N, CA, C and O atoms as a GROMACS GRO file, in nm:
protein
  416
    1MET      N    1   9.509   7.864   7.544
    1MET     CA    2   9.382   7.902   7.602
    1MET      C    3   9.353   8.046   7.561
    1MET      O    4   9.434   8.136   7.582
    2SER      N    5   9.237   8.065   7.504
    2SER     CA    6   9.202   8.202   7.466
    2SER      C    7   9.101   8.257   7.566
    2SER      O    8   9.012   8.186   7.612
    3TRP      N    9   9.118   8.382   7.597
    3TRP     CA   10   9.029   8.448   7.693
    3TRP      C   11   8.927   8.528   7.613
    3TRP      O   12   8.962   8.619   7.538
    4ARG      N   13   8.803   8.494   7.631
    4ARG     CA   14   8.696   8.567   7.564
    4ARG      C   15   8.633   8.660   7.666
    4ARG      O   16   8.576   8.616   7.765
    5VAL      N   17   8.643   8.786   7.640
    5VAL     CA   18   8.589   8.886   7.731
    5VAL      C   19   8.453   8.931   7.680
    5VAL      O   20   8.438   8.973   7.565
    6THR      N   21   8.355   8.920   7.766
    6THR     CA   22   8.222   8.966   7.730
    6THR      C   23   8.186   9.086   7.816
    6THR      O   24   8.244   9.108   7.922
    7MET      N   25   8.092   9.162   7.770
    7MET     CA   26   8.047   9.279   7.845
    7MET      C   27   7.987   9.235   7.978
    7MET      O   28   8.008   9.300   8.081
    8LYS      N   29   7.912   9.126   7.977
    8LYS     CA   30   7.851   9.075   8.100
    8LYS      C   31   7.960   9.036   8.200
    8LYS      O   32   7.948   9.064   8.320
    9GLY      N   33   8.065   8.972   8.152
    9GLY     CA   34   8.175   8.932   8.239
    9GLY      C   35   8.248   9.052   8.297
    9GLY      O   36   8.284   9.052   8.415
   10LEU      N   37   8.270   9.154   8.214
   10LEU     CA   38   8.336   9.275   8.262
   10LEU      C   39   8.252   9.347   8.367
   10LEU      O   40   8.304   9.396   8.467
   11CYS      N   41   8.122   9.353   8.344
   11CYS     CA   42   8.032   9.417   8.441
   11CYS      C   43   8.037   9.344   8.574
   11CYS      O   44   8.041   9.407   8.680
   12ARG      N   45   8.036   9.212   8.569
   12ARG     CA   46   8.044   9.134   8.693
   12ARG      C   47   8.175   9.160   8.767
   12ARG      O   48   8.177   9.177   8.888
   13LEU      N   49   8.284   9.162   8.692
   13LEU     CA   50   8.414   9.184   8.753
   13LEU      C   51   8.422   9.323   8.817
   13LEU      O   52   8.467   9.335   8.931
   14PHE      N   53   8.378   9.426   8.747
   14PHE     CA   54   8.382   9.561   8.803
   14PHE      C   55   8.289   9.575   8.922
   14PHE      O   56   8.322   9.644   9.019
   15LEU      N   57   8.174   9.510   8.917
   15LEU     CA   58   8.082   9.512   9.031
   15LEU      C   59   8.145   9.445   9.152
   15LEU      O   60   8.135   9.495   9.264
   16ALA      N   61   8.211   9.332   9.129
   16ALA     CA   62   8.277   9.261   9.239
   16ALA      C   63   8.386   9.346   9.302
   16ALA      O   64   8.397   9.355   9.424
   17ILE      N   65   8.467   9.409   9.218
   17ILE     CA   66   8.575   9.493   9.268
   17ILE      C   67   8.519   9.612   9.345
   17ILE      O   68   8.569   9.646   9.452
   18PHE      N   69   8.415   9.674   9.292
   18PHE     CA   70   8.353   9.788   9.359
   18PHE      C   71   8.299   9.748   9.495
   18PHE      O   72   8.323   9.816   9.595
   19LEU      N   73   8.225   9.637   9.500
   19LEU     CA   74   8.168   9.591   9.627
   19LEU      C   75   8.276   9.556   9.728
   19LEU      O   76   8.264   9.587   9.846
   20LEU      N   77   8.381   9.491   9.682
   20LEU     CA   78   8.491   9.457   9.772
   20LEU      C   79   8.558   9.582   9.828
   20LEU      O   80   8.586   9.591   9.947
   21LEU      N   81   8.583   9.678   9.742
   21LEU     CA   82   8.653   9.799   9.786
   21LEU      C   83   8.568   9.883   9.881
   21LEU      O   84   8.621   9.942   9.975
   22THR      N   85   8.438   9.889   9.858
   22THR     CA   86   8.354   9.972   9.943
   22THR      C   87   8.318   9.904  10.074
   22THR      O   88   8.293   9.972  10.174
   23SER      N   89   8.315   9.772  10.077
   23SER     CA   90   8.274   9.704  10.200
   23SER      C   91   8.391   9.661  10.286
   23SER      O   92   8.373   9.637  10.406
   24ILE      N   93   8.509   9.652  10.231
   24ILE     CA   94   8.621   9.596  10.307
   24ILE      C   95   8.700   9.702  10.383
   24ILE      O   96   8.774   9.666  10.476
   25GLN      N   97   8.689   9.827  10.350
   25GLN     CA   98   8.771   9.930  10.413
   25GLN      C   99   8.756   9.936  10.565
   25GLN      O  100   8.858   9.936  10.634
   26PRO      N  101   8.634   9.940  10.622
   26PRO     CA  102   8.624   9.942  10.769
   26PRO      C  103   8.679   9.815  10.833
   26PRO      O  104   8.739   9.821  10.940
   27VAL      N  105   8.659   9.703  10.768
   27VAL     CA  106   8.711   9.576  10.821
   27VAL      C  107   8.862   9.578  10.822
   27VAL      O  108   8.924   9.531  10.918
   28LEU      N  109   8.923   9.632  10.717
   28LEU     CA  110   9.069   9.639  10.712
   28LEU      C  111   9.122   9.728  10.823
   28LEU      O  112   9.226   9.698  10.882
   29ALA      N  113   9.053   9.837  10.851
   29ALA     CA  114   9.099   9.927  10.958
   29ALA      C  115   9.095   9.856  11.091
   29ALA      O  116   9.189   9.866  11.169
   30ASP      N  117   8.986   9.783  11.120
   30ASP     CA  118   8.978   9.707  11.244
   30ASP      C  119   9.085   9.600  11.250
   30ASP      O  120   9.149   9.581  11.353
   31PHE      N  121   9.104   9.529  11.139
   31PHE     CA  122   9.204   9.423  11.137
   31PHE      C  123   9.344   9.480  11.158
   31PHE      O  124   9.423   9.423  11.234
   32ASP      N  125   9.375   9.590  11.092
   32ASP     CA  126   9.507   9.651  11.109
   32ASP      C  127   9.532   9.695  11.253
   32ASP      O  128   9.641   9.674  11.305
   33SER      N  129   9.432   9.754  11.316
   33SER     CA  130   9.450   9.796  11.456
   33SER      C  131   9.462   9.674  11.547
   33SER      O  132   9.538   9.677  11.644
   34ALA      N  133   9.388   9.568  11.517
   34ALA     CA  134   9.397   9.445  11.596
   34ALA      C  135   9.535   9.381  11.580
   34ALA      O  136   9.596   9.338  11.678
   35LEU      N  137   9.583   9.376  11.457
   35LEU     CA  138   9.714   9.317  11.432
   35LEU      C  139   9.825   9.399  11.498
   35LEU      O  140   9.920   9.343  11.551
   36ASN      N  141   9.811   9.531  11.495
   36ASN     CA  142   9.908   9.618  11.562
   36ASN      C  143   9.910   9.591  11.712
   36ASN      O  144  10.017   9.581  11.773
   37ALA      N  145   9.791   9.580  11.772
   37ALA     CA  146   9.783   9.549  11.916
   37ALA      C  147   9.844   9.412  11.946
   37ALA      O  148   9.913   9.395  12.045
   38PHE      N  149   9.817   9.315  11.860
   38PHE     CA  150   9.872   9.180  11.877
   38PHE      C  151  10.024   9.183  11.875
   38PHE      O  152  10.090   9.124  11.960
   39ARG      N  153  10.079   9.254  11.778
   39ARG     CA  154  10.226   9.261  11.764
   39ARG      C  155  10.291   9.332  11.883
   39ARG      O  156  10.406   9.306  11.915
   40GLN      N  157  10.216   9.422  11.947
   40GLN     CA  158  10.267   9.493  12.065
   40GLN      C  159  10.232   9.420  12.195
   40GLN      O  160  10.249   9.474  12.304
   41GLN      N  161  10.183   9.299  12.181
   41GLN     CA  162  10.146   9.212  12.294
   41GLN      C  163  10.037   9.272  12.382
   41GLN      O  164  10.032   9.246  12.503
   42ARG      N  165   9.950   9.352  12.323
   42ARG     CA  166   9.831   9.401  12.392
   42ARG      C  167   9.717   9.308  12.351
   42ARG      O  168   9.627   9.345  12.275
   43TYR      N  169   9.724   9.186  12.404
   43TYR     CA  170   9.640   9.077  12.355
   43TYR      C  171   9.491   9.095  12.384
   43TYR      O  172   9.409   9.061  12.300
   44ALA      N  173   9.455   9.146  12.500
   44ALA     CA  174   9.312   9.165  12.531
   44ALA      C  175   9.249   9.263  12.432
   44ALA      O  176   9.138   9.241  12.384
   45GLU      N  177   9.320   9.370  12.403
   45GLU     CA  178   9.272   9.468  12.305
   45GLU      C  179   9.264   9.406  12.166
   45GLU      O  180   9.168   9.427  12.092
   46ALA      N  181   9.367   9.329  12.131
   46ALA     CA  182   9.370   9.263  12.000
   46ALA      C  183   9.252   9.168  11.985
   46ALA      O  184   9.188   9.164  11.880
   47ALA      N  185   9.223   9.090  12.090
   47ALA     CA  186   9.112   8.994  12.084
   47ALA      C  187   8.980   9.066  12.059
   47ALA      O  188   8.899   9.022  11.977
   48ALA      N  189   8.958   9.176  12.129
   48ALA     CA  190   8.833   9.252  12.111
   48ALA      C  191   8.822   9.305  11.968
   48ALA      O  192   8.714   9.302  11.909
   49GLU      N  193   8.933   9.354  11.914
   49GLU     CA  194   8.932   9.408  11.777
   49GLU      C  195   8.915   9.297  11.674
   49GLU      O  196   8.840   9.314  11.577
   50PHE      N  197   8.983   9.183  11.693
   50PHE     CA  198   8.970   9.072  11.598
   50PHE      C  199   8.826   9.021  11.594
   50PHE      O  200   8.778   8.983  11.488
   51LYS      N  201   8.759   9.021  11.709
   51LYS     CA  202   8.620   8.973  11.713
   51LYS      C  203   8.527   9.062  11.631
   51LYS      O  204   8.424   9.015  11.582
   52LYS      N  205   8.561   9.189  11.616
   52LYS     CA  206   8.480   9.280  11.535
   52LYS      C  207   8.494   9.251  11.385
   52LYS      O  208   8.404   9.279  11.307
   53CYS      N  209   8.608   9.195  11.346
   53CYS     CA  210   8.638   9.175  11.205
   53CYS      C  211   8.562   9.060  11.142
   53CYS      O  212   8.505   9.075  11.034
   54ASP      N  213   8.559   8.946  11.206
   54ASP     CA  214   8.497   8.824  11.155
   54ASP      C  215   8.544   8.790  11.014
   54ASP      O  216   8.464   8.761  10.926
   55SER      N  217   8.675   8.793  10.995
   55SER     CA  218   8.735   8.750  10.870
   55SER      C  219   8.814   8.622  10.897
   55SER      O  220   8.835   8.585  11.012
   56ALA      N  221   8.857   8.557  10.791
   56ALA     CA  222   8.935   8.434  10.806
   56ALA      C  223   9.063   8.461  10.886
   56ALA      O  224   9.097   8.384  10.976
   57LYS      N  225   9.132   8.569  10.854
   57LYS     CA  226   9.258   8.600  10.924
   57LYS      C  227   9.233   8.634  11.070
   57LYS      O  228   9.308   8.590  11.158
   58ALA      N  229   9.129   8.711  11.097
   58ALA     CA  230   9.098   8.748  11.236
   58ALA      C  231   9.066   8.624  11.318
   58ALA      O  232   9.110   8.612  11.432
   59ASN      N  233   8.989   8.533  11.261
   59ASN     CA  234   8.955   8.410  11.332
   59ASN      C  235   9.077   8.322  11.354
   59ASN      O  236   9.086   8.252  11.454
   60PHE      N  237   9.171   8.324  11.260
   60PHE     CA  238   9.295   8.249  11.279
   60PHE      C  239   9.372   8.303  11.399
   60PHE      O  240   9.419   8.226  11.483
   61TYR      N  241   9.384   8.435  11.408
   61TYR     CA  242   9.455   8.495  11.522
   61TYR      C  243   9.382   8.467  11.653
   61TYR      O  244   9.446   8.441  11.755
   62LEU      N  245   9.249   8.471  11.651
   62LEU     CA  246   9.173   8.439  11.772
   62LEU      C  247   9.196   8.294  11.813
   62LEU      O  248   9.206   8.264  11.932
   63SER      N  249   9.204   8.205  11.716
   63SER     CA  250   9.234   8.065  11.746
   63SER      C  251   9.369   8.052  11.815
   63SER      O  252   9.382   7.979  11.914
   64LEU      N  253   9.466   8.121  11.764
   64LEU     CA  254   9.600   8.119  11.823
   64LEU      C  255   9.597   8.175  11.965
   64LEU      O  256   9.658   8.118  12.056
   65MET      N  257   9.527   8.285  11.985
   65MET     CA  258   9.522   8.349  12.116
   65MET      C  259   9.451   8.261  12.219
   65MET      O  260   9.496   8.250  12.333
   66TYR      N  261   9.340   8.199  12.180
   66TYR     CA  262   9.270   8.110  12.272
   66TYR      C  263   9.351   7.983  12.299
   66TYR      O  264   9.348   7.930  12.409
   67GLY      N  265   9.421   7.936  12.198
   67GLY     CA  266   9.505   7.817  12.217
   67GLY      C  267   9.620   7.841  12.313
   67GLY      O  268   9.656   7.752  12.390
   68MET      N  269   9.677   7.961  12.308
   68MET     CA  270   9.792   7.993  12.392
   68MET      C  271   9.753   8.066  12.521
   68MET      O  272   9.835   8.076  12.613
   69GLY      N  273   9.631   8.116  12.528
   69GLY     CA  274   9.588   8.191  12.646
   69GLY      C  275   9.645   8.332  12.649
   69GLY      O  276   9.672   8.386  12.756
   70TRP      N  277   9.661   8.391  12.533
   70TRP     CA  278   9.715   8.527  12.523
   70TRP      C  279   9.600   8.627  12.523
   70TRP      O  280   9.528   8.639  12.424
   71GLY      N  281   9.582   8.699  12.633
   71GLY     CA  282   9.479   8.802  12.642
   71GLY      C  283   9.340   8.750  12.669
   71GLY      O  284   9.248   8.829  12.693
   72VAL      N  285   9.324   8.621  12.665
   72VAL     CA  286   9.195   8.555  12.692
   72VAL      C  287   9.224   8.430  12.774
   72VAL      O  288   9.338   8.383  12.780
   73ALA      N  289   9.121   8.377  12.838
   73ALA     CA  290   9.140   8.252  12.911
   73ALA      C  291   9.169   8.140  12.811
   73ALA      O  292   9.100   8.126  12.710
   74GLN      N  293   9.272   8.062  12.839
   74GLN     CA  294   9.308   7.953  12.748
   74GLN      C  295   9.191   7.855  12.738
   74GLN      O  296   9.138   7.808  12.839
   75ASN      N  297   9.153   7.825  12.614
   75ASN     CA  298   9.040   7.737  12.592
   75ASN      C  299   9.061   7.667  12.458
   75ASN      O  300   9.042   7.726  12.352
   76LYS      N  301   9.098   7.541  12.464
   76LYS     CA  302   9.129   7.465  12.342
   76LYS      C  303   9.006   7.448  12.253
   76LYS      O  304   9.017   7.451  12.130
   77GLU      N  305   8.888   7.430  12.315
   77GLU     CA  306   8.766   7.413  12.236
   77GLU      C  307   8.734   7.541  12.158
   77GLU      O  308   8.698   7.535  12.040
   78GLU      N  309   8.747   7.655  12.224
   78GLU     CA  310   8.725   7.783  12.156
   78GLU      C  311   8.828   7.801  12.044
   78GLU      O  312   8.795   7.849  11.936
   79SER      N  313   8.951   7.761  12.072
   79SER     CA  314   9.057   7.773  11.972
   79SER      C  315   9.021   7.695  11.846
   79SER      O  316   9.034   7.745  11.735
   80VAL      N  317   8.976   7.572  11.864
   80VAL     CA  318   8.937   7.489  11.750
   80VAL      C  319   8.817   7.550  11.678
   80VAL      O  320   8.811   7.548  11.555
   81GLY      N  321   8.723   7.604  11.754
   81GLY     CA  322   8.606   7.669  11.693
   81GLY      C  323   8.645   7.787  11.606
   81GLY      O  324   8.592   7.802  11.496
   82PHE      N  325   8.736   7.870  11.654
   82PHE     CA  326   8.782   7.984  11.574
   82PHE      C  327   8.859   7.937  11.451
   82PHE      O  328   8.848   7.997  11.345
   83LEU      N  329   8.935   7.830  11.465
   83LEU     CA  330   9.010   7.777  11.351
   83LEU      C  331   8.914   7.723  11.245
   83LEU      O  332   8.935   7.744  11.125
   84ARG      N  333   8.810   7.654  11.288
   84ARG     CA  334   8.710   7.604  11.192
   84ARG      C  335   8.638   7.720  11.124
   84ARG      O  336   8.613   7.716  11.003
   85ARG      N  337   8.607   7.823  11.200
   85ARG     CA  338   8.541   7.941  11.142
   85ARG      C  339   8.632   8.009  11.040
   85ARG      O  340   8.586   8.056  10.936
   86ALA      N  341   8.762   8.016  11.070
   86ALA     CA  342   8.857   8.075  10.976
   86ALA      C  343   8.857   7.999  10.845
   86ALA      O  344   8.856   8.059  10.738
   87LYS      N  345   8.859   7.868  10.853
   87LYS     CA  346   8.860   7.786  10.732
   87LYS      C  347   8.730   7.804  10.653
   87LYS      O  348   8.733   7.816  10.530
   88LYS      N  349   8.617   7.807  10.724
   88LYS     CA  350   8.488   7.826  10.659
   88LYS      C  351   8.482   7.961  10.587
   88LYS      O  352   8.437   7.970  10.473
   89LEU      N  353   8.528   8.066  10.655
   89LEU     CA  354   8.526   8.200  10.594
   89LEU      C  355   8.621   8.208  10.476
   89LEU      O  356   8.591   8.274  10.376
   90GLU      N  357   8.735   8.142  10.486
   90GLU     CA  358   8.831   8.142  10.376
   90GLU      C  359   8.768   8.079  10.252
   90GLU      O  360   8.780   8.132  10.142
   91LEU      N  361   8.701   7.966  10.270
   91LEU     CA  362   8.635   7.900  10.158
   91LEU      C  363   8.520   7.984  10.104
   91LEU      O  364   8.502   7.994   9.982
   92LEU      N  365   8.445   8.045  10.192
   92LEU     CA  366   8.333   8.129  10.152
   92LEU      C  367   8.381   8.247  10.069
   92LEU      O  368   8.324   8.277   9.964
   93GLU      N  369   8.485   8.315  10.116
   93GLU     CA  370   8.540   8.430  10.043
   93GLU      C  371   8.591   8.388   9.905
   93GLU      O  372   8.570   8.459   9.807
   94THR      N  373   8.658   8.274   9.899
   94THR     CA  374   8.711   8.224   9.772
   94THR      C  375   8.598   8.188   9.677
   94THR      O  376   8.603   8.222   9.559
   95ASN      N  377   8.497   8.119   9.728
   95ASN     CA  378   8.384   8.079   9.644
   95ASN      C  379   8.306   8.199   9.593
   95ASN      O  380   8.262   8.200   9.478
   96GLN      N  381   8.288   8.301   9.677
   96GLN     CA  382   8.216   8.420   9.633
   96GLN      C  383   8.290   8.491   9.521
   96GLN      O  384   8.228   8.536   9.424
   97LEU      N  385   8.420   8.501   9.533
   97LEU     CA  386   8.498   8.565   9.428
   97LEU      C  387   8.492   8.484   9.299
   97LEU      O  388   8.482   8.541   9.191
   98ALA      N  389   8.499   8.352   9.311
   98ALA     CA  390   8.492   8.267   9.192
   98ALA      C  391   8.357   8.280   9.122
   98ALA      O  392   8.350   8.284   9.000
   99LEU      N  393   8.249   8.287   9.200
   99LEU     CA  394   8.116   8.301   9.140
   99LEU      C  395   8.100   8.434   9.068
   99LEU      O  396   8.041   8.440   8.960
  100VAL      N  397   8.150   8.539   9.127
  100VAL     CA  398   8.134   8.672   9.068
  100VAL      C  399   8.217   8.686   8.942
  100VAL      O  400   8.174   8.752   8.847
  101THR      N  401   8.334   8.627   8.939
  101THR     CA  402   8.423   8.645   8.824
  101THR      C  403   8.402   8.542   8.715
  101THR      O  404   8.454   8.559   8.604
  102SER      N  405   8.326   8.436   8.742
  102SER     CA  406   8.302   8.336   8.638
  102SER      C  407   8.198   8.389   8.541
  102SER      O  408   8.105   8.460   8.580
  103ASP      N  409   8.214   8.354   8.416
  103ASP     CA  410   8.122   8.400   8.312
  103ASP      C  411   8.039   8.282   8.265
  103ASP      O  412   8.088   8.194   8.194
  104LYS      N  413   7.912   8.282   8.305
  104LYS     CA  414   7.823   8.173   8.263
  104LYS      C  415   7.710   8.227   8.181
  104LYS      O  416   7.624   8.151   8.136
   0.00000   0.00000   0.00000
């Protein structure tokens, strides 16, 4: 398989990387603080921080917390909703990256 690099493809790739790096930093900070709170069993604080993130990983942790009743009222329906949202966001993030990096 030979890789043909075009200027248009390189521009798309650099634009994607730039946009990801500039937009993801605040989200990463929120996620890191939420994960830290979760690991220290400060679940109510973690839930509030994860809700600010709205990423696939954050929604996965919220699903776990609602399923187990950690820091929030146990609610299986909410747990499933967060799990579905995590899957949707995961696919969306993957598809966006594929579209930006594909050369058509």
